[in-house]
GUMARFI-526877 format. One record per residue: residue number from 1; residue in one letter; x, y, z of N, C-alpha, C in turn. Coordinates in steps of 0.2 Angstrom, whole numbers, plus 5000, padded with zeros to 4 digits. Layout:
<pts>
PT_nr_rest_n.xx_n.yy_n.zz_ca.xx_ca.yy_ca.zz_c.xx_c.yy_c.zz
PT_NUM_A_X_Y_Z_X_Y_Z_X_Y_Z .
...
</pts>
This chain:
<pts>
PT_nr_rest_n.xx_n.yy_n.zz_ca.xx_ca.yy_ca.zz_c.xx_c.yy_c.zz
PT_1_M_5595_5539_5565_5591_5545_5562_5583_5542_5558 .
PT_2_D_5579_5545_5560_5572_5544_5555_5572_5552_5549 .
PT_3_K_5570_5551_5544_5570_5555_5540_5564_5556_5535 .
PT_4_Y_5562_5560_5535_5554_5561_5535_5553_5568_5529 .
PT_5_N_5550_5564_5523_5547_5571_5520_5538_5572_5518 .
PT_6_S_5538_5578_5520_5531_5579_5518_5529_5582_5512 .
PT_7_S_5532_5585_5509_5528_5592_5502_5527_5587_5498 .
PT_8_G_5530_5583_5495_5531_5579_5489_5534_5584_5484 .
PT_9_D_5538_5584_5482_5543_5590_5481_5550_5589_5481 .
PT_10_F_5551_5582_5477_5557_5581_5479_5562_5575_5475 .
PT_11_P_5562_5574_5473_5567_5569_5466_5569_5562_5470 .
PT_12_M_5565_5556_5470_5567_5553_5471_5561_5546_5469 .
PT_13_Y_5565_5540_5465_5559_5538_5462_5562_5531_5462 .
PT_14_V_5558_5524_5465_5558_5520_5465_5556_5512_5460 .
PT_15_R_5561_5508_5460_5559_5505_5453_5557_5496_5456 .
PT_16_I_5552_5496_5453_5550_5488_5459_5549_5483_5452 .
PT_17_Y_5553_5477_5455_5552_5470_5449_5552_5466_5453 .
PT_18_W_5547_5460_5450_5545_5457_5449_5544_5449_5447 .
PT_19_S_5547_5445_5448_5548_5441_5442_5546_5433_5448 .
PT_20_K_5541_5425_5444_5544_5421_5446_5551_5416_5445 .
PT_21_I_5551_5414_5450_5562_5411_5444_5561_5403_5447 .
PT_22_Y_5563_5398_5445_5565_5391_5445_5566_5390_5453 .
PT_23_P_5560_5386_5454_5564_5383_5462_5570_5380_5461 .
PT_24_G_5574_5383_5469_5580_5380_5470_5584_5386_5466 .
PT_25_S_5586_5391_5462_5585_5398_5461_5591_5403_5466 .
PT_26_W_5589_5402_5471_5588_5407_5476_5599_5407_5477 .
PT_27_P_5603_5404_5477_5610_5404_5481_5610_5407_5473 .
PT_28_A_5610_5403_5468_5612_5409_5460_5610_5416_5460 .
PT_29_I_5603_5419_5463_5602_5423_5463_5607_5426_5468 .
PT_30_E_5606_5425_5473_5609_5428_5477_5617_5429_5476 .
PT_31_D_5620_5425_5473_5629_5425_5472_5628_5433_5464 .
PT_32_R_5623_5431_5459_5624_5436_5453_5620_5442_5458 .
PT_33_Y_5617_5443_5460_5614_5451_5464_5621_5452_5468 .
PT_34_N_5624_5451_5472_5630_5453_5475_5635_5455_5469 .
PT_35_K_5635_5451_5464_5639_5454_5458_5639_5461_5455 .
PT_36_L_5634_5463_5455_5627_5469_5453_5631_5472_5456 .
PT_37_M_5631_5471_5463_5631_5478_5467_5636_5479_5468 .
PT_38_Q_5643_5477_5467_5647_5478_5466_5650_5484_5459 .
PT_39_I_5644_5484_5455_5646_5491_5451_5642_5497_5451 .
PT_40_P_5648_5502_5453_5644_5508_5453_5640_5512_5449 .
PT_41_I_5634_5510_5449_5627_5514_5447_5627_5521_5449 .
PT_42_E_5627_5526_5444_5627_5532_5443_5616_5531_5448 .
PT_43_G_5614_5536_5452_5611_5538_5454_5608_5532_5458 .
PT_44_L_5608_5526_5459_5604_5520_5462_5606_5524_5470 .
PT_45_K_5603_5525_5475_5603_5525_5482_5604_5517_5487 .
PT_46_A_5599_5513_5483_5601_5507_5488_5593_5503_5483 .
PT_47_R_5596_5497_5485_5596_5490_5482_5592_5484_5489 .
PT_48_F_5586_5482_5486_5585_5475_5490_5580_5473_5486 .
PT_49_V_5585_5466_5485_5582_5458_5485_5577_5456_5488 .
PT_50_S_5573_5454_5488_5567_5451_5493_5562_5445_5492 .
PT_51_Q_5564_5440_5495_5559_5436_5495_5552_5435_5498 .
PT_52_D_5550_5433_5493_5539_5433_5496_5541_5427_5500 .
PT_53_V_5535_5428_5506_5538_5424_5510_5530_5419_5511 .
PT_54_E_5528_5420_5506_5522_5416_5503_5522_5413_5498 .
PT_55_D_5531_5415_5493_5531_5410_5488_5537_5412_5486 .
PT_56_E_5542_5406_5488_5549_5406_5488_5549_5410_5479 .
PT_57_E_5547_5404_5477_5547_5407_5469_5549_5414_5465 .
PT_58_S_5545_5417_5470_5546_5422_5470_5550_5428_5472 .
PT_59_I_5554_5433_5466_5558_5439_5467_5555_5447_5467 .
PT_60_F_5554_5451_5472_5556_5456_5470_5564_5461_5472 .
PT_61_T_5563_5464_5465_5569_5468_5470_5566_5475_5469 .
PT_62_I_5571_5482_5472_5566_5485_5473_5573_5491_5473 .
PT_63_T_5573_5494_5470_5578_5500_5471_5575_5509_5472 .
PT_64_I_5578_5512_5472_5577_5520_5474_5586_5523_5472 .
PT_65_W_5580_5526_5469_5584_5530_5463_5586_5539_5465 .
PT_66_D_5589_5542_5464_5588_5550_5463_5582_5555_5457 .
PT_67_K_5585_5551_5450_5581_5553_5445_5578_5549_5441 .
PT_68_Q_5574_5549_5438_5572_5546_5433_5578_5544_5427 .
PT_69_E_5580_5549_5424_5584_5549_5420_5591_5545_5421 .
PT_70_S_5590_5543_5430_5596_5538_5430_5594_5531_5428 .
PT_71_I_5588_5531_5430_5581_5524_5429_5587_5524_5419 .
PT_72_V_5583_5527_5416_5583_5526_5409_5590_5525_5407 .
PT_73_R_5596_5527_5412_5601_5527_5408_5606_5522_5410 .
PT_74_W_5601_5520_5416_5604_5510_5419_5601_5506_5413 .
PT_75_E_5593_5507_5412_5592_5503_5406_5593_5500_5400 .
PT_76_A_5596_5507_5397_5599_5507_5391_5609_5504_5391 .
PT_77_S_5607_5504_5399_5618_5504_5399_5618_5495_5395 .
PT_78_D_5627_5494_5393_5627_5487_5392_5627_5484_5400 .
PT_79_A_5630_5485_5403_5629_5481_5410_5625_5477_5410 .
PT_80_Y_5618_5483_5411_5613_5480_5413_5604_5475_5410 .
PT_81_R_5610_5479_5401_5610_5472_5397_5610_5463_5398 .
PT_82_E_5619_5463_5397_5622_5459_5400_5617_5454_5407 .
PT_83_F_5617_5460_5413_5616_5457_5418_5609_5455_5418 .
PT_84_L_5606_5457_5415_5599_5454_5411_5598_5448_5408 .
PT_85_D_5600_5449_5400_5601_5445_5399_5607_5437_5400 .
PT_86_Q_5612_5437_5402_5615_5430_5406_5616_5428_5414 .
PT_87_A_5613_5434_5417_5611_5432_5424_5606_5429_5425 .
PT_88_M_5599_5434_5424_5593_5433_5426_5590_5429_5422 .
PT_89_R_5589_5430_5415_5584_5427_5412_5584_5420_5412 .
PT_90_P_5589_5414_5412_5590_5410_5413_5587_5406_5419 .
PT_91_L_5587_5413_5426_5582_5410_5431_5574_5411_5435 .
PT_92_T_5571_5415_5427_5567_5418_5429_5563_5413_5422 .
PT_93_V_5554_5411_5425_5550_5409_5423_5545_5410_5423 .
PT_94_G_5543_5413_5416_5535_5415_5419_5532_5420_5416 .
PT_95_S_5529_5423_5422_5526_5434_5421_5532_5435_5426 .
PT_96_Q_5532_5442_5422_5536_5447_5427_5531_5454_5425 .
PT_97_S_5535_5457_5430_5533_5465_5429_5538_5469_5431 .
PT_98_V_5538_5475_5429_5543_5482_5431_5538_5488_5433 .
PT_99_S_5537_5492_5437_5532_5494_5440_5538_5501_5441 .
PT_100_L_5538_5508_5440_5541_5513_5441_5537_5520_5445 .
PT_101_C_5539_5522_5449_5537_5524_5456_5538_5530_5458 .
PT_102_K_5536_5538_5457_5535_5544_5461_5536_5544_5468 .
PT_103_T_5544_5545_5472_5539_5547_5478_5535_5553_5480 .
PT_104_R_5529_5551_5485_5526_5556_5487_5526_5560_5492 .
PT_105_L_5530_5553_5496_5528_5553_5503_5535_5549_5504 .
PT_106_Y_5539_5549_5512_5543_5544_5515_5545_5546_5519 .
PT_107_L_5547_5541_5524_5548_5541_5531_5553_5535_5532 .
PT_108_I_5558_5539_5532_5564_5534_5533_5569_5532_5543 .
PT_109_N_5566_5527_5544_5569_5525_5550_5574_5522_5549 .
PT_110_D_5578_5520_5554_5585_5517_5554_5583_5510_5551 .
PT_111_L_5588_5509_5546_5588_5503_5541_5591_5499_5540 .
PT_112_Q_5595_5498_5548_5603_5494_5548_5596_5487_5550 .
PT_113_P_5598_5480_5546_5594_5472_5547_5596_5472_5556 .
PT_114_Q_5590_5467_5558_5592_5464_5561_5595_5459_5566 .
PT_115_T_5598_5459_5570_5604_5451_5568_5601_5448_5573 .
PT_116_D_5593_5448_5576_5590_5442_5581_5586_5440_5575 .
PT_117_V_5585_5440_5568_5580_5437_5565_5584_5431_5561 .
</pts>
């Protein structure tokens, strides 16, 4: 079922993280994010861990949140600091960026992964 909102008046936030990682780090990244995804996080609606198709050593994580306060609470938590310090920092190198975006419009189609990819 498609979901669509054109009013611009709804609480949804997108947090986009980008970083360079050391070559060969993807198996460890996937393992660590699989463990992170087992932790219930209040306000987190979706998480995508993505590899740049043009640069295999670039990671993007896109998270969808119910409200900005949920993001602030998560980033201030011990679980977040532990994940960042112990799990991710050893795998990242060089530049990183984080963007927090308030969603103005959205269209959500069927998000089921394709099995023929």
